[in-house]
C-alpha positions as CSV (number, residue, x, y, z in Angstrom):
1,M,-14.5,-0.4,14.4
2,E,-13.4,3.2,13.9
3,I,-9.9,4.6,14.1
4,I,-8.5,8.1,13.9
5,V,-5.4,8.8,11.9
6,N,-4.1,12.3,11.2
7,N,-7.3,13.9,12.5
8,V,-9.4,11.8,10.1
9,K,-11.9,9.2,11.2
10,Y,-11.9,5.9,9.3
11,E,-14.1,2.9,9.5
12,V,-12.4,-0.5,9.2
13,I,-14.2,-2.3,6.4
14,K,-12.0,-5.4,6.2
15,N,-9.1,-6.6,8.3
16,V,-8.0,-9.9,6.7
17,K,-5.6,-11.9,8.9
18,D,-5.5,-9.1,11.5
19,A,-3.5,-6.9,9.1
20,L,-4.3,-3.5,10.5
21,N,-1.4,-2.1,12.6
22,I,-2.4,1.4,13.5
23,L,1.2,2.5,14.3
24,E,2.4,1.4,10.9
25,L,-0.6,3.0,9.2
26,K,0.1,6.3,11.0
27,E,3.7,6.2,9.7
28,K,2.7,5.6,6.1
29,L,-0.5,7.6,5.7
30,T,0.4,11.0,4.4
31,D,-1.8,13.9,3.1
32,Y,-1.5,12.3,-0.4
33,F,-4.4,10.0,0.7
34,D,-6.7,12.8,1.8
35,N,-8.7,12.8,-1.4
36,F,-9.4,9.1,-1.4
37,D,-12.6,7.6,0.0
38,Y,-11.0,4.2,0.8
39,I,-7.5,3.0,1.5
40,L,-6.3,-0.5,1.0
41,G,-3.2,-1.6,3.0
42,D,-1.5,-4.9,2.1
43,Y,1.7,-6.5,3.1
44,A,4.4,-7.6,0.6
45,Y,7.7,-8.9,2.0
46,D,6.5,-7.7,5.5
47,K,6.2,-4.1,4.2
48,L,3.0,-2.1,4.3
49,R,1.8,-0.8,1.0
50,L,-1.1,1.6,0.6
51,K,-3.4,2.3,-2.3
52,G,-6.3,4.8,-2.5
53,F,-9.7,4.2,-4.1
54,N,-12.7,6.4,-4.7
55,E,-16.4,6.1,-5.3
56,K,-17.6,7.3,-8.7
57,T,-19.2,10.2,-7.0
58,N,-15.9,11.6,-5.8
59,K,-14.7,14.6,-7.8
60,N,-11.2,13.1,-7.8
61,F,-12.5,9.8,-9.3
62,K,-10.2,8.1,-11.9
63,P,-11.0,4.6,-13.3
64,I,-7.6,3.3,-12.0
65,N,-8.8,4.1,-8.5
66,D,-12.4,2.7,-8.9
67,Y,-13.5,1.3,-5.5
68,S,-15.8,-1.2,-7.3
69,K,-12.7,-2.9,-8.7
70,I,-10.9,-3.3,-5.3
71,D,-11.4,-7.1,-5.3
72,E,-9.9,-7.3,-8.8
73,Y,-6.9,-5.2,-7.6
74,I,-6.3,-7.5,-4.6
75,S,-6.4,-10.6,-6.8
76,K,-4.1,-9.1,-9.5
77,Y,-1.6,-6.9,-7.5
78,C,-1.4,-8.4,-4.0
79,A,0.4,-11.5,-3.1
80,Y,-1.9,-14.6,-2.9
81,G,-3.2,-15.1,0.6
82,C,-1.6,-11.9,1.9
83,K,-2.9,-10.0,4.9
84,Y,-4.6,-6.8,4.1
85,F,-7.1,-4.2,5.3
86,V,-9.6,-1.7,3.8
87,I,-10.6,1.5,5.6
88,S,-13.1,4.1,4.6
89,K,-13.1,7.8,5.4
90,V,-15.9,8.8,7.8
91,K,-15.2,12.5,8.3
92,S,-12.6,15.0,9.0
93,L,-12.1,16.2,12.5
94,K,-10.4,19.4,11.6
């Protein structure tokens, strides 16, 4: 499934427990996330939290945002059994 948020096309990679709420995502997703290849959205206390991740080939890559460690991030920093989603940037429509 593909979605468009702020003129950027994303592909939904994971949508655990039907977590993706496009209206909430549009409210939270700012230009801060423009340089990330992937965005993880998880819910803590019924609030959406976003975290950006990159592939190692991205010029903005930092080890703290390494996409290959997203499962580790989910297990360490997200509530056990929480609902979450992962989207990846497809291309800019601008």
